[in-house]
N, C-alpha and C positions, 0 to 999 in steps of 0.2 A: 390243697390236693389239686393243683396246677402245674403244667408245665412250663417252666421257664427256662429255654434255651437258646443259645445261639444260633441265629438261621441268619441266610445270605438275600437280602430284596434284591432281585432283577428288575434294576430301575433304567430305562434307557442304554440295556447293551453292559452296564457296569454290574458287576457285585460285588455289593457294599454288607460286610458282617457286622449285624447290631446283635446287642446282648439286652434285653429287658432287665432295668434297673432292680434287683432283688437282694435283699442280705446274702445269698448265697453269692452270689454273683458281685458284690464287693469285695466279700472273704474273698473268692478266688483271687483278684485284680491284686488284693493285698498282699495276698500270700505269694504271687506272682512276681509282683515288684521285690518284695523281699528275695526270692530267687537269682531274680536279675542283679540286683545289689551285692549278692553273695558271691559273683561271679567272678568276683574282681580277687579272692582269694579261695585257695584250693579246698579249705576247710568247708567255709561258706558255698562253696558251689554243690559240694556231695548235700548240703543241707536245702539247697534251691531246687534240685531234682527230686529231693526225696517229697519235699512240699506240693512239687508240681504234680508227681505221683499220686501224692494223697488228694488235692483237690480233683484231679480226673476220677480217681475213685468214687468219691464223695457224690460229684455231677451224676457219673454213672448210676448211682446206689439213689439220688435224689429221681432221676429220671424214672427208674424200675418203680421207683416209689407211686410216681406221679399218674403210672396207667393203670386203667382202672377196666379191664377186659369184662364183658358183659355180654351174656347170651337168650336175656328174658327180658321182656319191658319191664317186670318190677324191679331188677335190678336198676335197669336204664331209670326208672324214675328215682331208685333210691340214691344214686349218686349226684343224678342232678338235684336233687334236694339240697345236699351239701353244695350247690354251686351259687355262690355270689350272682346278683343279678344287679346291673349298670341300672343307675337313675342318672346319671349325669350327663345330658344333652343340651346344646345350647337350643337358645330358643325357637329357633328355623332349621330344625335338625329335619325332619320332616319332608320339610319343602327343597332344601339342599339334597337328601336324598333322592328325592323323585325326580329331582334338577339333573342328576348323576346315571339316570335310568338308561338316556339313548349310548352312555361311552362306556359304560361298564356291565359285567357279567358276573357270576356265580357258578363253578364247576365244583362238583362234590367225587370222592370218589366212592366205589362200593363195589359191593360182592356178595354173591348169593348167602341168605342166612344172615347178613348184618342186621342185627333187630336197631342197633345205635343208628346207623347209615339211614334205617327207614324213619325212626324218632328225625332226623335233621333233613331227610329231605321234604317230611311233611312241614318243618318249621321254616324250610326255603320256598316252599309253595302260598305260604303264608306270607312272608315276607315279599314273594312276587308281587303276589296281588295286592299288596297295602301300600308297595312302592315301582313297583312298575318295573324291577331288572327281570332279566333272564337269567334262568338259572337250567342247569344241565348237569349231565353225569357224564362221568370219566371213569374206564375200566382199571383196574387196580396194577395192570403193568403201566399203563401212562402214569398214573398216580404216584408210584414208587420212583421212575426217571425223575419226576418232577420234585418230586420230594428231596433225591439225591442233587439235582442243580442246586435248589435251595440251602442245601447244610441241615436241614430237617431229616433228623434219625427216623427211619420207617416204624412205625408202632403198631399201625394197622390203619382199618377203614372205620368210619370216613374219616376224611379230609378236605377241605376246602378252600377254593383260592378267590380272589378277585382278581380279574384282570381285565385290560382293555377290549373292547368288540374286537378292534382292527389289529389286533399284535398279541396272537397265543405266546409270544416268547416274554412277557413283561407281564409278574404276576406278583401276587402279596398272598402267605397265609393269612385265612382269617379265623382257622376252626382247627384241631386234630382234635375232634371225638365231639359228639354231638354238645348241642349248648343252647342255653337260653336265645328265645329269637331277640328281646333285647340286646344281649351280648352280641350276637350275629351282626345286628345291624349299626352298632356301634362302630365293629371291629370292618365293616364293609365300609361303612363312611370314612373312618380314618385312611383305609387300605385306598380307597378311591384320590384321597389328597395325596399318599405318598406318591401315588401313579402320575397325577396332574402336579408333581414339583415340589409339594410341601414336604419338609426337613423330617428326613425317615427316621431321625432317632430319636425325635420327639411323639412321633406316630407310633413307633413301635413299644414308646413304654408309656403311652396311654391307653394301649389295646387292653381289653379285658384276657388272661390270661387262658390258655387253652386247657381245656378238662382233662383231657387224656383218656373218656370212656368210650372206649372201642370196641368193636367187637371181635365175638370168638365163636366157632362154632362148637367147640367143646364145652362141656359144662363148667361154668366160672364161678370160685366162691370167691366173688370181690365184693359181697353185700357187706355194705359199709358198717352194718350193724355184726357182722363176722370177724372184725378186723378190731 
């Protein structure tokens, strides 16, 4: 129940396309490779285009299945109970994350009546008190523009990014939908590492996958017990 999608990391002014390694993305690459090979023959070229269309359709279907709009605290808790909590931290994780506090901040999109926005904001306040990082909210319009720059499909609020304090144009997304604080902390640490020069491909693969638990103003039938 996690989002695994291609997005761009805006690092040092350059946009780099990264895809977390999953079975679905591996299948997509294999099918795309078969399509490229088939382009040398007319009949195989047609098969390659058909494969590419199926891959795109499969990716869109997977993305829709990974989005869980919620409108109540009960629905939010129900979906969060299905999200794995990371326990993989280096021994000096706390000191490293606190050491990054003067350099980076987390920004979160929000909207009126968005229940998971309030949930994630409360978790980020706990994160801020524990590690000393600054956190702030941004509006939906700015969030949508930012998501477009990164190649993230807009699926709803909240979305959270890590960025350097002195450079609003370099950022790494760390959450699409609310999440457990442990997952947010690990993603923030990895994002800071990527923004300071660590290999982006390694950081993206190590991140906790985005949950897709986003807000909706309309009543939602997203209770996992009902699916």
